[in-house]
Structure formats: C-alpha cells, structure tokens
C-alpha positions in Angstrom: 17.2 20.5 -38.0 13.7 19.3 -39.0 10.7 19.2 -36.6 10.5 15.4 -37.2 14.2 14.9 -36.2 13.6 17.0 -33.0 10.6 14.9 -32.1 12.6 11.7 -32.6 15.4 13.1 -30.4 12.9 14.0 -27.6 11.4 10.5 -27.8 14.9 9.0 -27.5 15.6 11.1 -24.4 12.4 10.0 -22.8 13.1 6.4 -23.6 16.6 6.7 -22.1 15.2 8.1 -18.9 12.6 5.4 -18.7 15.3 2.8 -19.0 17.7 4.4 -16.5 15.4 6.3 -14.2 17.7 9.4 -14.5 20.7 10.6 -16.6 23.1 13.4 -16.6 23.2 16.1 -19.3 26.5 14.7 -20.5 25.1 11.1 -20.7 22.0 12.3 -22.7 24.2 14.3 -25.1 26.4 11.3 -25.8 23.4 9.0 -26.3 21.5 11.3 -28.7 24.6 12.7 -30.4 24.0 16.4 -29.8 25.6 19.2 -27.7 24.9 19.6 -24.0 23.3 23.0 -24.9 20.8 21.3 -27.2 20.1 18.8 -24.4 19.3 21.6 -22.0 16.8 23.1 -24.5 15.3 19.6 -25.1 14.9 19.0 -21.4 13.2 22.3 -20.9 10.6 21.3 -23.5 10.1 18.0 -21.9 9.7 19.6 -18.5 7.1 22.0 -19.9 5.3 19.0 -21.4 5.3 17.3 -18.0 7.3 14.3 -19.2 10.6 14.8 -17.2 11.8 16.5 -14.0 15.0 18.3 -13.8 17.5 17.3 -11.1 20.9 18.8 -10.5 23.1 18.1 -13.5 20.5 16.1 -15.4 16.9 14.9 -15.5 14.7 12.0 -14.4 11.4 10.6 -15.8 8.3 12.3 -14.5 6.6 9.2 -13.1 9.7 7.7 -11.5 8.4 5.5 -8.7 5.3 7.6 -8.8 7.3 10.3 -7.1 5.8 13.3 -9.0 2.4 13.4 -10.6 0.8 16.3 -12.4 -0.4 19.1 -10.1 -4.0 18.2 -10.7 -3.5 14.5 -10.2 -1.8 15.3 -6.8 -4.6 17.6 -5.9 -7.1 14.8 -6.1 -5.1 12.4 -4.0 -6.1 12.4 -0.3 -8.3 15.3 -1.1 -10.6 14.9 1.9 -7.6 14.7 4.3 -6.1 17.8 2.6 -9.3 19.8 3.0 -9.3 18.9 6.7 -5.7 19.9 7.1 -6.3 23.1 5.1 -9.1 24.2 7.5 -7.0 23.4 10.6 -4.0 25.3 9.2 -6.1 28.4 8.3 -7.6 28.4 11.8 -4.1 29.1 13.1 -4.0 32.4 11.2 -5.7 35.3 12.9 -7.0 38.4 11.2 -4.3 41.0 10.7 -1.5 38.5 10.5 1.0 37.6 7.7 1.6 34.2 6.2 4.2 32.7 3.8 2.5 29.9 1.8 4.4 27.2 0.1 3.5 25.8 -3.4 1.7 22.5 -3.4 -1.7 20.8 -3.3 -2.1 20.7 0.5 -1.2 24.4 0.8 -3.7 25.2 -1.9 -6.4 23.9 0.4 -5.0 26.2 3.1 -5.3 29.1 0.7 -9.0 28.2 0.0 -9.7 28.3 3.8 -7.9 31.6 4.2 -10.4 33.4 1.9 -12.6 34.2 4.9 -9.8 36.0 6.8 -9.6 39.8 7.1 -6.5 42.0 6.7 -4.2 39.1 6.1 -1.1 39.3 3.9 -0.1 36.1 2.1 3.4 35.9 0.6 3.7 33.0 -2.0 5.3 31.7 -5.1 2.3 29.5 -5.9 0.2 30.8 -8.8 -2.5 28.3 -7.8 -2.7 30.0 -4.4 -2.7 33.4 -6.0 -5.6 32.4 -8.3 -7.5 31.0 -5.3 -7.1 34.3 -3.3 -7.5 36.8 -6.1 -11.1 37.6 -5.3 -10.8 37.4 -1.5 -11.4 41.0 -0.4 -9.7 40.6 3.0 -6.5 39.1 1.6 -3.5 40.9 0.1 -1.3 38.5 -1.9 2.4 39.4 -2.5 3.9 37.2 -5.2 7.6 36.5 -5.3 9.6 36.8 -8.6 10.7 33.7 -10.4 10.4 31.6 -13.5 7.1 29.8 -14.2 7.0 26.0 -13.8 3.9 24.5 -15.3 4.1 21.1 -13.6 3.4 22.6 -10.2 1.9 25.9 -11.3 4.4 27.9 -9.3 7.5 30.0 -9.6 11.1 28.8 -9.1 14.6 30.2 -9.2 16.9 32.6 -7.5 14.3 35.4 -7.5 12.1 33.3 -5.3 14.9 32.8 -2.8 15.9 36.5 -2.9 12.3 37.5 -2.1 11.9 35.1 0.7 15.1 36.3 2.5 13.5 39.8 2.8 10.3 38.4 4.5 9.6 37.6 8.2 6.0 36.7 8.5 4.0 35.5 11.5 3.6 32.0 10.1 5.2 29.9 7.4 2.9 27.1 6.1 4.7 24.5 4.0 4.3 21.0 2.6 6.4 18.0 1.9 6.5 14.8 -0.1 7.5 12.6 2.9 8.3 12.7 6.6 11.0 10.1 7.4 11.7 9.4 11.0 15.4 8.8 10.1 16.0 11.5 7.4 13.5 14.2 8.3 11.1 16.3 6.2 11.7 15.4 2.5 10.7 16.6 -1.0 11.1 15.3 -4.6 11.7 18.8 -5.9 15.4 19.8 -6.5 14.2 23.5 -6.7 12.5 23.4 -3.2 13.0 26.7 -1.5 15.0 26.2 1.8 14.8 30.0 2.3 11.1 29.4 3.0 11.9 28.0 6.4 13.5 31.3 7.6 10.7 33.5 6.3 8.5 33.5 9.4 8.4 33.1 13.2 6.4 29.9 13.3 6.9 27.0 10.9 3.9 24.8 10.3 4.2 21.6 8.2 1.0 20.5 6.5 1.2 16.9 5.4 -1.3 14.1 4.9 -0.9 10.8 6.8 0.0 8.8 3.6 3.4 10.6 3.6 4.4 9.9 7.2 7.0 7.2 7.6 8.0 7.5 3.9 11.1 8.9 2.1 11.6 11.2 -0.9 14.6 12.4 -2.8 15.9 15.5 -1.0 16.0 16.5 2.7 14.3 19.8 3.4 14.7 20.1 7.2 14.5 18.1 10.4 11.2 17.1 12.0 12.3 19.0 15.1 12.7 22.2 12.9 8.9 22.3 12.6 7.1 24.2 15.3 3.9 22.2 14.4 3.0 19.3 12.1 -0.6 19.3 11.0 -1.8 15.9 9.6 -5.1 14.0 9.3 -6.8 11.3 11.4 -5.4 8.6 9.1 -2.1 8.7 11.0 -1.4 5.6 13.0 -1.1 5.8 16.8 2.5 4.6 16.5 3.5 7.3 14.1 1.6 10.0 16.0 3.5 9.0 19.2 6.9 9.0 17.4 6.2 12.4 15.9 5.0 13.8 19.2 8.4 12.9 20.8 10.1 15.2 18.2 7.7 18.2 17.9 4.2 19.3 18.4 1.6 17.5 16.3 -2.1 18.4 15.6 -4.5 16.0 14.0 -7.2 17.6 11.8 -10.5 15.9 12.6 -13.1 17.6 10.4 
C-alpha cells in the first residue's frame, strides 16, 4: 500500500476518534476497511505521534476532554505548585533510604529535589526521572524493564510490573490525574502500574490541588490506601478537611 494511502487511513482513524471520542479496534477496522492487525499497527503509529491514546480493546483521541496533554504541556501546568510538592516530598526521604518513583510531571519535580540526597536508591520506570538524576552523585537509579512510551517519556508493559513485584522500598511516591471523594485516586492511563502500590512500606501520593475533587478514567486505589497525600496551598479548606478524615494530608507551603 502506498504512503499516501496510509496517511489517508491514519487521518480517517483520527477523524473517527474525534467524532466518537473512542472506538474499539473492530469498529476502526470496519470503518477504514482493513484488518484488525493493520489497525493495531496504525494505532501504534498514532500513539507515537501523540495523536491518540490506547485504551483496553481500542483507542481514544489524545485531547479527549483535555484528559491527557503532552508530557511537556503537563509539566508546565501548575508548575509552581508541583515544585512546592516536589520539595516537600523529597524532604520525606532521608539519606540512605530507597524510593520507588512513579512516572509523571509532579514526580519529576520530586526527582529534581532528590538530587541533593546521599546514598539514596531510586527505582523508577520514568526516563524523565532517570535523566534528571543521572548526574546526581549520591543517587543510584535502578530502571525497570519495559517498552518506551514517548507521550509520557516512560516505560510500560509487563516487564515494569514484574520488576516492581520484586521491590520493597522505604517509600513509594506516586501521582494521579484526579482524586475523587467517591471513587478514590484515579488516572487516565490504562497502563498505570498497580504493582507500584505494593513496592514500598509507605505510600505517598503527590497531587496538585487542581486535581482534588475531580474524576478521571480509571481507579488506581482508595484515598485511604495512601499513607500520606501531599498537595499545595491551593486546596480549599473544605477539601482539606474531607481528605483529612480519610488519611493524613500535608500541604506544601513553599
């Protein structure tokens, strides 16, 4: 098939997803008149181009309800709050301890603040965190296996889960897309690593205040499953009180 025909087909898939928000592989195959195997290859190309996001059995448009932006767009959003949260989270880690660090923009700020620690081991599947910590002399980074995902600059897949099940660190620091008072800690990522939550003694959720009281696509865990939620001073007194009834909460003030 010619390159022009392939480009036309990819455009048709994007238009279909824009109209319907999401679609299954079978629905896409029927719409563009190709095999499901071809659709899977096409979706991978669109994922790598940052135009769509894979969901179980199909795909959805990248900017659906603004749910997922590019990694660098998300890094800029609430950047001051994320810096404050990053500093507060890093302060929880003592020299000589081990940390499991989630992929994401808020946890990247944690990585930046960890650079000053000594004799600390960081386990991560975030290549952004790896790059941040590469030149930090007192930090040893252990990267999980996995398949590279450009939209979040991280690794995904069964190899990540397998690596995480063999780790039991002092602290797990993880992020989320939303904290819903009725549904719990939520993410937009169908590849989110649930094994992350069992990889350490203490589970610390780092989340900026804009995400509290909102919902995302998938439930990651309960609010009460977090040993600590670290957020910023933009949180409302009402939300702070509600969270405080469910788990320990710390507000980063710097």
